[in-house]
C-alpha positions in Angstrom: 87.6 70.5 70.5 84.0 70.8 71.5 84.5 70.1 74.3 87.1 72.8 74.9 84.7 75.1 72.8 82.2 74.4 75.4 84.7 75.5 78.5 85.6 78.8 76.5 81.9 79.6 75.8 81.5 79.5 79.5 84.1 81.7 80.1 83.0 84.1 77.4 79.7 84.1 79.0 81.3 86.2 82.0 83.3 89.0 79.9 80.7 91.7 80.5 82.9 93.6 83.8 82.0 92.4 87.1 81.1 95.7 88.5 80.6 95.0 92.8 81.1 91.5 91.9 79.0 90.3 94.6 76.1 88.6 93.0 75.0 85.1 93.6 77.0 82.6 94.1 76.3 79.1 91.9 77.6 75.8 93.9 75.8 73.2 92.4 78.6 71.3 91.3 81.5 72.2 93.8 80.9 73.0 97.3 80.9 76.8 97.7 84.5 78.0 98.2 85.1 80.7 100.8 88.1 81.5 103.5 91.8 82.4 102.4 94.7 80.9 100.2 97.5 83.3 100.7 100.1 83.9 97.8 102.8 83.8 100.3 105.8 85.7 99.5 107.9 83.8 102.3 110.9 83.9 100.7 111.4 87.9 100.1 110.7 90.3 103.2 111.1 94.2 102.6 114.0 95.3 103.8 112.0 98.3 105.1 109.0 98.2 107.4 106.1 96.4 105.9 104.7 99.4 104.1 107.4 101.4 103.0 110.4 103.6 103.6 111.3 106.9 101.9 112.9 108.4 98.7 113.0 111.3 96.4 112.8 112.5 92.5 114.5 114.8 89.9 113.3 117.4 87.8 114.7 116.7 84.3 117.4 115.0 83.9 118.6 112.6 81.2 119.4 108.7 81.3 122.4 107.5 83.0 123.2 111.2 84.3 126.4 111.4 86.2 127.0 108.2 85.1 130.7 106.8 84.4 131.5 105.1 81.5 132.5 101.3 82.8 136.1 100.6 82.7 136.9 103.9 82.0 138.7 106.8 84.2 140.9 105.9 87.0 142.7 102.4 87.4 141.1 100.3 90.3 142.6 101.1 93.5 143.5 98.6 96.7 141.3 99.7 99.1 143.3 97.8 101.7 141.9 95.4 104.3 137.8 95.0 104.3 137.6 97.1 107.3 139.4 99.7 105.7 138.0 99.2 102.8 134.4 99.7 104.1 135.6 102.7 105.7 137.0 104.4 102.9 133.8 103.5 101.1 131.4 105.4 103.5 133.3 108.4 103.8 133.1 108.3 100.2 129.1 108.3 99.8 127.9 109.4 103.2 127.3 112.8 102.1 125.0 111.9 99.5 122.7 109.4 101.3 119.8 110.5 103.6 117.3 108.7 105.6 113.7 109.1 104.4 110.9 109.3 107.6 107.1 109.1 106.8 104.7 110.6 109.3 101.0 110.0 109.4 99.1 113.5 109.9 100.9 115.7 112.6 102.2 113.0 114.5 105.6 113.5 115.5 106.3 109.5 116.0 107.6 107.7 112.4 105.3 105.2 110.7 107.8 104.1 108.4 111.5 104.9 107.4 113.9 103.8 104.8 117.2 105.3 102.8 117.5 107.5 99.7 120.7 108.7 97.8 121.3 111.7 95.2 121.2 111.4 91.8 121.4 114.7 90.4 121.1 118.7 91.9 118.4 120.4 93.3 118.0 117.4 96.0 116.6 115.2 93.6 116.6 111.7 94.9 116.2 107.7 94.3 114.6 105.5 96.8 112.5 102.4 96.6 108.7 102.5 95.7 107.6 100.6 98.7 109.6 103.0 101.1 107.4 105.8 100.0 104.0 103.7 98.8 101.9 104.9 101.8 102.7 108.9 101.2 102.3 108.2 97.6 98.8 106.5 97.8 97.1 108.7 100.6 99.3 111.8 100.4 96.4 113.7 102.8 97.2 111.4 105.2 101.1 111.2 104.8 103.8 113.4 104.9 107.4 112.5 104.0 110.8 113.9 105.6 114.5 113.7 104.7 117.1 113.5 107.6 120.6 114.2 106.3 124.0 113.1 107.8 124.9 116.8 108.9 121.6 117.3 110.5 119.4 118.8 108.1 116.0 118.2 107.8 113.0 118.8 105.2 110.3 118.0 103.3 110.3 115.1 100.5 107.8 115.1 97.5 107.6 112.5 95.2 108.3 113.0 91.5 107.7 109.6 90.0 106.8 106.0 90.6 108.2 102.6 89.1 105.5 100.2 91.1 106.8 97.1 88.7 110.8 97.7 89.4 110.1 99.4 92.7 111.6 102.3 92.4 110.9 105.9 93.3 112.3 109.6 92.4 111.8 112.3 95.0 113.1 115.8 95.6 114.8 117.2 98.9 113.3 120.4 99.5 116.8 123.1 100.4 118.9 120.4 100.1 122.2 120.3 97.9 124.0 117.0 98.0 126.7 115.7 95.7 125.2 113.0 93.1 126.7 109.5 93.3 127.4 108.2 89.5 125.5 105.5 88.3 126.9 102.3 86.9 124.1 100.7 84.6 126.3 97.5 83.5 125.9 94.8 86.1 129.4 93.8 88.4 131.1 90.5 87.3 130.1 88.0 90.1 132.3 87.9 93.0 133.2 91.6 92.4 133.1 93.3 96.1 130.3 95.6 96.8 128.8 97.7 99.5 125.3 98.4 100.6 124.6 101.8 102.0 121.3 102.6 104.6 119.8 103.7 107.6 118.7 100.4 109.2 116.2 100.0 112.4 117.3 103.5 113.8 121.2 102.6 114.1 122.0 105.6 111.8 124.3 105.6 108.7 125.9 102.2 108.2 127.9 100.4 105.3 127.9 96.5 104.8 130.6 94.6 102.7 129.4 91.8 100.3 130.0 90.3 96.7 128.0 90.8 93.7 126.7 87.9 92.4 125.0 88.9 89.0 121.0 88.8 88.0 118.5 86.2 89.3 118.0 83.4 86.6 114.4 82.2 88.1 112.4 85.6 88.6 110.2 87.8 86.1 112.0 91.0 85.7 115.3 92.2 86.7 117.0 92.0 90.1 120.5 91.8 91.2 121.8 89.3 94.1 124.1 91.0 96.8 125.6 88.3 98.7 125.9 90.5 102.1 123.6 91.5 105.3 120.7 93.6 105.0 118.0 95.0 107.4 115.0 97.0 107.5 115.4 100.5 106.8 118.2 100.2 104.2 115.5 100.2 101.4 116.3 102.5 98.6 119.7 103.1 99.7 122.5 102.3 97.3 124.5 99.4 96.6 128.1 100.6 94.8 131.1 98.7 93.3 134.7 99.4 94.5 134.9 102.6 93.0 131.6 104.1 94.5 129.4 103.8 91.3 126.1 102.6 91.9 125.0 99.7 90.3 121.8 98.7 92.4 119.0 99.6 94.9 118.8 97.9 98.0 115.2 96.5 98.3 114.7 93.2 99.9 116.1 90.3 101.6 115.4 86.5 101.6 114.3 84.7 104.7 115.5 81.1 103.5 119.3 81.8 103.9 121.8 84.2 105.1 123.5 87.0 103.6 120.9 86.7 100.6 120.0 90.1 99.4 118.7 91.7 96.5 119.0 94.9 94.6 117.0 96.7 91.8 119.4 97.4 88.7 120.8 100.9 88.5 120.2 100.8 84.7 116.1 101.6 85.4 116.9 104.8 87.4 117.7 106.7 83.9 114.4 106.1 82.3 112.4 107.1 85.6 114.4 110.3 85.8 113.1 111.1 82.4 109.3 110.6 83.5 110.2 112.6 86.7 110.5 115.6 84.4 106.9 115.5 84.7 106.4 115.3 88.2 103.5 113.2 89.6 100.2 114.8 90.3 99.3 114.3 94.0 96.4 112.3 94.4 97.0 110.4 90.6 99.3 107.9 92.2 96.3 105.4 92.3 95.5 105.7 88.4 99.3 105.4 87.6 99.7 102.3 90.0 97.2 100.7 87.6 98.2 101.5 84.4 101.7 100.2 85.7 99.9 97.3 86.8 98.1 96.4 83.7 101.0 96.6 81.6 103.2 94.4 84.0 100.4 91.7 83.8 100.5 91.9 80.0 104.0 91.3 79.8 103.7 88.5 82.2 101.1 86.9 79.9 103.3 87.6 77.0 106.3 85.6 78.4 104.2 82.7 78.9 104.3 79.7 76.0 101.4 79.5 73.6 101.1 76.1 74.8 101.3 75.3 78.4 103.5 72.4 79.0 102.1 69.8 81.3 103.4 66.8 83.5 101.3 63.4 83.4 100.5 61.8 86.9 97.3 59.0 87.0 96.5 59.2 83.6 96.0 63.2 83.8 98.1 65.6 81.8 98.2 68.8 83.6 99.8 72.5 83.7 103.3 72.2 85.0 106.3 74.9 85.1 105.2 77.3 82.3 108.5 79.4 82.2 111.7 79.5 84.2 110.2 82.4 86.6 107.6 79.5 87.7 108.9 77.5 90.4 106.9 73.9 91.0 107.3 71.7 93.8 106.0 68.1 94.2 105.5 65.8 97.1 103.4 62.8 98.3 100.9 64.9 100.6 99.0 63.1 103.6 95.6 61.4 102.2 92.2 62.4 103.4 91.6 58.9 104.6 93.3 55.5 104.4 93.2 53.8 101.1 93.9 56.9 99.1 97.6 58.3 97.6 98.0 61.8 97.0 100.5 63.5 95.3 100.3 67.3 94.8 102.1 69.7 92.6 102.4 73.3 93.7 103.6 76.0 91.4 104.1 79.7 92.0 105.2 82.4 89.4 108.1 84.8 91.1 106.2 88.2 89.3 104.4 89.5 92.3 104.4 93.6 92.8 104.2 94.9 96.3 101.6 97.7 95.7 101.3 98.9 99.2 101.5 97.0 102.8 100.3 93.8 102.9 99.0 94.0 98.9 100.9 91.9 96.1 99.6 92.0 92.5 100.3 90.9 89.5 101.2 87.0 89.9 99.5 83.5 89.8 99.9 80.5 91.6 98.4 76.8 90.9 98.3 73.3 92.5 97.2 70.0 91.6 96.2 67.4 94.0 96.2 64.0 92.5 94.3 61.0 94.2 94.6 57.3 93.1 92.0 54.4 95.2 93.8 51.7 96.8 90.9 49.1 97.8 88.4 51.7 98.0 84.6 51.4 96.7 84.1 54.3 93.7 81.4 56.0 96.3 84.1 56.2 98.6 86.7 57.6 96.4 84.2 59.9 95.1 83.7 61.2 98.4 87.3 61.6 99.4 87.7 63.8 96.3 85.1 65.9 97.1 86.7 66.6 100.3 90.0 67.6 99.1 88.1 70.0 96.8 86.1 71.5 99.4 89.0 72.3 101.2 90.4 74.5 98.6 90.1 78.2 99.1 90.6 81.3 96.9 93.0 83.6 97.4 92.7 86.2 100.8 91.7 89.8 100.3 90.9 92.5 102.7 87.5 93.9 102.2 88.9 97.4 101.9 90.7 96.1 98.5 88.4 93.8 96.9 84.8 93.1 96.6 83.2 89.8 97.1 83.9 86.9 94.8 81.0 86.0 92.1 81.5 82.8 91.2 79.9 80.4 88.4 80.2 76.8 88.1 79.3 73.9 85.5 80.3 70.3 84.7 82.3 70.4 81.2 84.2 68.3 78.9 87.6 68.8 78.9 90.2 66.8 76.5 88.7 63.2 76.8 87.1 63.5 80.2 84.8 65.4 82.2 85.2 67.9 84.7 83.4 70.1 87.4 84.7 73.9 87.1 84.0 76.7 89.6 84.9 80.1 88.5 85.0 83.1 90.5 85.9 86.6 90.2 86.0 90.0 92.0 87.3 93.4 91.4 89.8 95.7 93.4 87.8 99.1 94.6 90.7 101.4 94.0 92.5 100.1 91.2 90.4 100.3 88.1 90.5 97.3 85.5 92.1 94.9 87.9 90.6 91.4 89.2 91.5 88.3 91.2 90.4 85.1 89.4 89.9 82.0 91.3 89.1 78.7 89.6 88.7 75.2 90.8 88.8 72.3 88.4 87.5 68.4 89.9 88.1 65.4 87.6 84.7 63.1 87.3 85.6 60.7 84.7 87.3 57.9 86.7 86.0 55.6 89.9 89.3 55.3 91.2 91.6 58.3 89.7 91.4 61.7 90.1 92.5 65.2 90.7 91.8 68.7 92.4 93.1 71.3 90.3 93.4 75.3 91.4 94.2 78.5 90.0 94.8 81.7 91.4 95.7 85.4 89.7 96.3 88.4 91.5 95.6 91.7 89.9 95.0 91.3 86.1 92.7 92.8 83.6 89.5 90.8 83.1 90.1 89.5 79.8 93.9 88.6 80.3 92.8 86.8 83.5 89.6 84.9 81.4 92.2 84.0 78.6 94.6 82.9 81.0 92.1 80.5 82.5 91.2 79.2 78.9 94.5 78.3 78.1 95.2 76.6 81.6 91.9 74.2 81.3 92.7 73.7 77.4 96.3 71.8 78.6 94.3 69.5 80.7 93.7 66.1 79.2 93.1 62.4 79.9 95.9 60.0 78.4 94.6 56.7 79.1 
């Protein structure tokens, strides 16, 4: 344990906040880290244009306002063939759905668009946060408009946001359209479902699909809709066969066909309550920071006290920490002949879309384990350093983050020695949020070794450092 205490003391030495985080870089153990290693979220692409769609919010409304009790009311009605069912459902909901458009300055060419639907009187609407994100974060630069099916056009104001669940409440000035009833329970898998919205400037459309329940391998609640969805449908309603909204269109998957995702309607009610005190224009960044800090605290609390590990070449290294941390393993291309390279890559499905091109609140880590085959220890050491030098911290635009500040040291972990380089940087516009990047290189064996990297995005400093300590504490030499 003295070895681990030394590491934690090293980490504790940096508990002083890093204001500009642009200080000198210590590089006496591991080569300097630079460049990009983006947290690619390739599986999920926003159903709206990068950066947003649009939506609306309500005054004071009670949770579940307009909701019909599940299983109550009129019996299920057979709507006939698929084409007839879709047409009748579209006729039922079309008067409650609007297109949201965003414009930069006085420009009349739209910058982004999405969909929204009515949930209460007085023009109170619900949409996705990512649809209106640019207008929320830059209210002086962007303005929002609604375009209703009957030709009405007017101004939208933002009442409340939920960046973690990707929801927003907005109000359409001068618009009175019938609210759609909400269903807070999840339809059984296999139930018929419909998604409605304004894709790509094609007008109001409806798609028919199947409700497939909650996703099991993601942090937070998200529903699987087996049906087509396209950019611009973000923020529109997903309804059951009775026309009750059970989800809000949010994203699609590029890894398969007809795989789309919804935000459960159960989160609309609490956001309507929050909207009773409308968001002050210009305060969105503070509110986003507050919500992200709460999100990262919940993510860390969901992790086990002791990180599970898997053993390779004598090293026990962190593995799949929870169901929402997905890991893949492969035999990679070695840096040279005479080396066997195994790689493990793990990624948490917990990211939050803050604005176009900015995903925060998650982490990823990887291990590259190497075993020498007829190499001299000096040759093997050179190959290990080569792999370590290729590791890059997470990418970040200068407009969002300060430069990394780094420290490096050789430390004793559990029964082996390692070189540890730890880097941190702060966010310019989101108070209290940091990125952390750590690289660990084993130094104890002439023919076996590993390079492990950890990247954390958008967490508070204390939480990120605590995560790093637990990550190091899980590593051990088993032979």
